[in-house]
C-alpha positions as CSV (number, residue, x, y, z in Angstrom):
1,M,0.0,0.0,0.0
2,G,1.3,3.4,-1.0
3,T,2.5,6.1,1.3
4,D,-0.1,8.4,-0.2
5,S,-2.9,6.2,0.8
6,R,-1.5,5.7,4.3
7,A,-1.2,9.4,4.9
8,A,-4.7,10.0,3.7
9,G,-6.0,7.2,5.8
10,A,-4.3,8.6,8.9
11,L,-5.8,12.0,8.3
12,L,-9.3,10.6,7.8
13,A,-9.0,8.5,10.9
14,R,-8.4,11.6,13.0
15,A,-10.7,14.1,11.3
16,S,-14.4,14.6,12.0
17,T,-15.4,16.5,8.8
18,L,-14.4,16.2,5.2
19,H,-15.0,19.0,2.7
20,L,-14.5,17.7,-0.9
21,Q,-14.5,20.0,-3.9
22,T,-13.8,18.9,-7.5
23,G,-12.9,22.3,-8.8
24,N,-13.9,23.1,-12.4
25,L,-14.6,19.8,-14.2
26,L,-13.8,21.5,-17.5
27,N,-10.2,21.7,-16.3
28,W,-10.1,17.9,-15.9
29,G,-8.8,16.6,-19.2
30,R,-9.3,13.0,-18.2
31,L,-13.0,13.5,-17.4
32,R,-13.6,15.1,-20.7
33,K,-12.3,12.1,-22.6
34,K,-14.6,9.8,-20.8
35,C,-18.3,10.7,-20.9
36,P,-20.1,9.1,-17.9
37,S,-23.6,7.8,-19.0
38,T,-25.3,9.2,-15.9
39,H,-25.0,12.0,-13.4
40,S,-24.4,9.4,-10.6
41,E,-21.5,7.9,-12.6
42,E,-20.0,11.3,-13.2
43,L,-20.3,12.2,-9.6
44,R,-18.7,9.0,-8.3
45,D,-15.9,9.4,-10.9
46,C,-15.3,13.0,-9.7
47,I,-15.2,11.9,-6.0
48,Q,-12.7,9.2,-6.7
49,K,-10.4,11.3,-8.9
50,T,-10.5,14.2,-6.4
51,L,-9.6,11.8,-3.5
52,N,-6.8,10.2,-5.6
53,E,-5.3,13.5,-6.6
54,W,-5.6,15.0,-3.1
55,S,-4.0,11.9,-1.4
56,S,-1.1,12.1,-3.9
57,Q,-0.3,15.7,-2.9
58,I,-0.7,15.7,0.9
59,N,1.7,18.1,2.6
60,P,3.8,16.4,5.3
61,D,3.0,19.2,7.6
62,L,-0.7,18.3,7.4
63,V,0.0,14.8,8.7
64,R,1.7,16.3,11.7
65,E,-1.2,18.7,12.4
66,F,-4.1,16.2,12.0
67,P,-6.7,18.8,11.3
68,D,-10.3,18.2,12.5
69,V,-11.7,19.5,9.1
70,L,-10.0,18.1,6.0
71,E,-10.1,20.2,2.8
72,C,-9.9,17.7,0.0
73,T,-9.5,19.5,-3.4
74,V,-7.5,19.4,-6.6
75,S,-5.4,22.6,-6.7
76,H,-5.0,22.8,-10.5
77,A,-8.8,22.5,-11.1
78,V,-9.8,25.3,-8.7
79,E,-11.1,28.3,-10.6
80,K,-12.5,31.4,-8.9
81,I,-14.5,33.9,-10.9
82,N,-12.7,37.1,-11.9
83,P,-14.5,40.0,-10.1
84,D,-14.3,42.1,-13.3
85,E,-16.3,39.4,-15.1
86,R,-18.9,38.6,-12.3
87,E,-21.7,40.7,-13.9
88,E,-21.3,38.7,-17.1
89,M,-21.8,35.3,-15.3
90,K,-24.8,33.5,-14.0
91,V,-23.9,31.3,-11.0
92,S,-26.4,28.6,-10.3
93,A,-26.5,25.7,-7.9
94,K,-28.5,22.7,-7.0
95,L,-28.4,21.4,-3.4
96,F,-28.9,17.8,-2.5
97,I,-29.5,17.0,1.2
98,V,-28.1,13.5,1.7
99,G,-27.6,12.4,5.3
100,S,-28.3,15.5,7.3
101,N,-31.5,16.5,9.1
102,S,-30.1,19.9,10.0
103,S,-31.2,23.0,8.0
104,S,-27.8,24.5,8.8
105,S,-26.5,22.3,6.0
106,T,-28.1,24.7,3.6
107,R,-26.1,27.7,4.8
108,N,-22.9,25.7,5.0
109,A,-23.3,24.6,1.4
110,V,-24.0,28.1,0.1
111,D,-21.2,29.7,2.1
112,M,-18.8,27.1,0.8
113,A,-19.9,27.5,-2.8
114,C,-19.4,31.3,-2.5
115,S,-15.9,30.8,-1.1
116,V,-14.9,28.2,-3.7
117,L,-16.0,30.5,-6.6
118,G,-14.8,33.7,-5.0
119,V,-18.3,35.4,-5.1
120,A,-20.4,37.2,-2.6
121,Q,-23.7,35.9,-3.9
122,L,-25.2,33.0,-5.9
123,D,-27.8,33.9,-8.6
124,S,-30.0,30.9,-8.0
125,V,-30.2,27.9,-5.8
126,I,-32.6,25.0,-6.3
127,I,-33.0,22.5,-3.5
128,A,-33.7,18.9,-4.3
129,S,-36.4,17.3,-2.2
130,P,-34.9,16.2,1.1
131,P,-34.7,12.5,1.9
132,I,-37.7,10.9,3.5
133,E,-38.5,7.4,4.7
134,D,-39.8,4.9,2.2
135,G,-43.6,4.9,2.0
136,V,-43.8,8.5,3.3
137,N,-45.0,11.3,0.9
138,L,-43.1,14.5,0.8
139,S,-45.0,17.2,2.8
140,L,-44.6,20.9,3.4
141,E,-43.2,20.1,6.9
142,H,-40.3,18.2,5.3
143,L,-39.4,21.3,3.2
144,Q,-40.0,24.1,5.7
145,P,-36.7,24.1,7.7
146,Y,-34.6,24.0,4.6
147,W,-36.7,26.7,2.8
148,E,-36.6,29.0,5.9
149,E,-32.8,28.8,5.7
150,L,-32.9,29.6,2.0
151,E,-35.1,32.6,2.8
152,N,-32.6,33.8,5.3
153,L,-29.9,33.6,2.7
154,V,-32.0,35.6,0.2
155,Q,-32.6,38.2,2.9
156,S,-28.9,38.4,3.7
157,K,-28.2,38.7,-0.1
158,K,-26.2,35.5,-0.3
159,I,-28.7,34.2,-2.9
160,V,-30.9,36.1,-5.5
161,A,-33.5,33.5,-6.3
162,I,-34.5,30.1,-4.9
163,G,-36.4,27.2,-6.4
164,T,-37.6,23.7,-5.9
165,S,-37.4,20.3,-7.6
166,D,-39.9,17.6,-8.3
167,L,-42.9,19.2,-6.5
168,D,-46.3,18.5,-7.9
169,K,-49.0,21.2,-8.2
170,T,-50.4,20.6,-4.6
171,Q,-46.9,20.6,-3.0
172,L,-45.8,23.7,-4.9
173,E,-49.0,25.5,-4.1
174,Q,-48.7,24.7,-0.4
175,L,-45.1,26.0,-0.4
176,Y,-46.0,29.1,-2.3
177,Q,-48.8,30.0,0.0
178,W,-46.7,29.5,3.2
179,A,-43.3,30.9,2.0
180,Q,-42.2,34.5,2.6
181,V,-39.8,34.3,-0.3
182,K,-41.6,32.6,-3.1
183,P,-40.1,29.9,-5.3
184,N,-39.2,31.3,-8.7
185,S,-38.7,27.9,-10.3
186,N,-39.6,24.2,-10.0
187,Q,-37.6,21.5,-11.8
188,V,-39.6,18.6,-13.2
189,N,-38.0,15.2,-14.1
190,L,-39.1,14.3,-17.6
191,A,-38.2,10.7,-17.0
192,S,-41.1,10.4,-14.6
193,C,-43.5,12.5,-16.8
194,C,-43.0,13.0,-20.5
195,V,-45.4,15.9,-20.6
196,M,-45.6,18.7,-18.0
197,P,-48.8,18.1,-15.9
198,P,-51.4,20.7,-17.0
199,D,-52.4,21.6,-13.4
200,L,-48.8,22.3,-12.6
201,T,-48.3,24.3,-15.8
202,A,-51.4,26.4,-15.1
203,F,-50.3,27.2,-11.5
204,A,-46.8,28.0,-12.5
205,K,-48.0,30.4,-15.2
206,Q,-50.5,32.1,-12.9
207,F,-47.8,32.8,-10.3
208,D,-44.8,33.4,-12.6
209,I,-42.9,30.3,-11.6
210,Q,-40.5,29.0,-14.2
211,L,-40.8,25.3,-14.9
212,L,-37.5,23.7,-15.8
213,T,-36.5,20.1,-16.6
214,H,-33.8,17.9,-15.2
215,N,-32.6,14.3,-15.5
216,D,-31.1,13.7,-12.0
217,P,-31.9,10.4,-10.4
218,K,-34.0,10.3,-7.3
219,E,-30.8,9.6,-5.3
220,L,-27.8,11.2,-6.9
221,L,-25.4,10.3,-4.1
222,S,-26.2,7.5,-1.6
223,E,-24.4,6.8,1.6
224,A,-23.3,3.4,0.2
225,S,-21.9,4.8,-3.1
226,F,-20.0,7.5,-1.3
227,Q,-18.4,5.0,1.1
228,E,-17.5,2.7,-1.9
229,A,-15.8,5.6,-3.7
230,L,-13.9,6.4,-0.5
231,Q,-12.9,2.8,0.1
232,E,-11.7,2.4,-3.5
233,S,-9.6,5.6,-3.4
234,I,-8.1,5.1,0.1
235,P,-8.3,1.4,1.0
236,D,-6.9,1.6,4.5
237,I,-9.7,3.5,6.1
238,Q,-13.0,2.7,7.8
239,A,-15.2,4.0,5.0
240,H,-18.4,3.0,6.7
241,E,-17.7,5.6,9.4
242,W,-18.2,8.4,6.9
243,V,-21.6,9.8,6.0
244,P,-22.2,12.4,3.3
245,L,-24.3,15.2,4.7
246,W,-25.0,17.3,1.6
247,L,-23.9,17.7,-2.0
248,L,-23.9,20.9,-4.1
249,R,-23.5,21.0,-7.9
250,Y,-22.8,24.4,-9.4
251,S,-22.4,25.9,-12.9
252,V,-21.1,29.2,-14.1
253,I,-22.6,30.3,-17.4
254,V,-21.6,33.3,-19.6
255,K,-24.9,35.1,-19.9
256,S,-24.4,36.6,-23.3
257,R,-23.4,33.4,-25.0
258,G,-25.1,30.7,-22.9
259,I,-21.9,28.6,-22.6
260,I,-20.7,26.9,-19.5
261,K,-17.5,28.4,-18.2
262,S,-17.2,26.3,-15.0
263,K,-19.1,23.4,-13.3
264,G,-18.3,21.2,-10.3
265,Y,-19.3,19.5,-7.1
266,I,-18.8,20.3,-3.5
267,L,-19.8,18.0,-0.6
268,Q,-19.5,17.7,3.1
269,A,-19.2,14.4,5.0
270,K,-19.0,13.7,8.7
271,R,-17.4,10.8,10.6
272,R,-19.9,9.0,12.8
273,G,-19.5,9.6,16.5
274,S,-17.1,12.5,16.0
């Protein structure tokens, strides 16, 4: 087993929190050559490549310090937005709550995205439906704590607009009537409905809510798939101890041309019992 893997394993054994950021995937030549067939495959590939690259570049000083929070990133792929070009860019994000029941995950994710991209504000954040138990239907109560945190972030000017994903007409209407900051968009998965439901379309048109489409799976990152990626990249760790809390996918688009300048993933994981 390589020294790189042992150093990474030693750090992960002592840390309580892992922050992983892929940097701009457009800077990853190897990822461009191989086109993953699904978002889940792309994400897992990104996690493994980031872990491999990070573990091969660990500073010896880091091993002596054993930080509680590990920042796992690929230095050559990190790309902050030039402040002079900020007005020309639209910075969008989609937040997936994975293993956290804390609404503070929302603020942590947005703060980290702003820091990674070197911006004070995100133009839009869409929140995927939070995980719920099998057999339980998503209700307003499930969404409320996360939405309240998003509203706080809008009021503190960290986000301009906020949206939802996979809400039907009834769920969207309930959220709209309750919310102080109204959703400005709702993503619909066309894999589950080839045509936009007429009642949802009518409601969205009445209240000026943009209906968007997406093709994300219901579970983009599971606890098991994260642990498998971790174990494969760094064999000498107790991967089952690590739980992903949230995942944020961002994109930076040049407004005038509609081209993607940057895209990437950021995630936070916690070690059980730490």
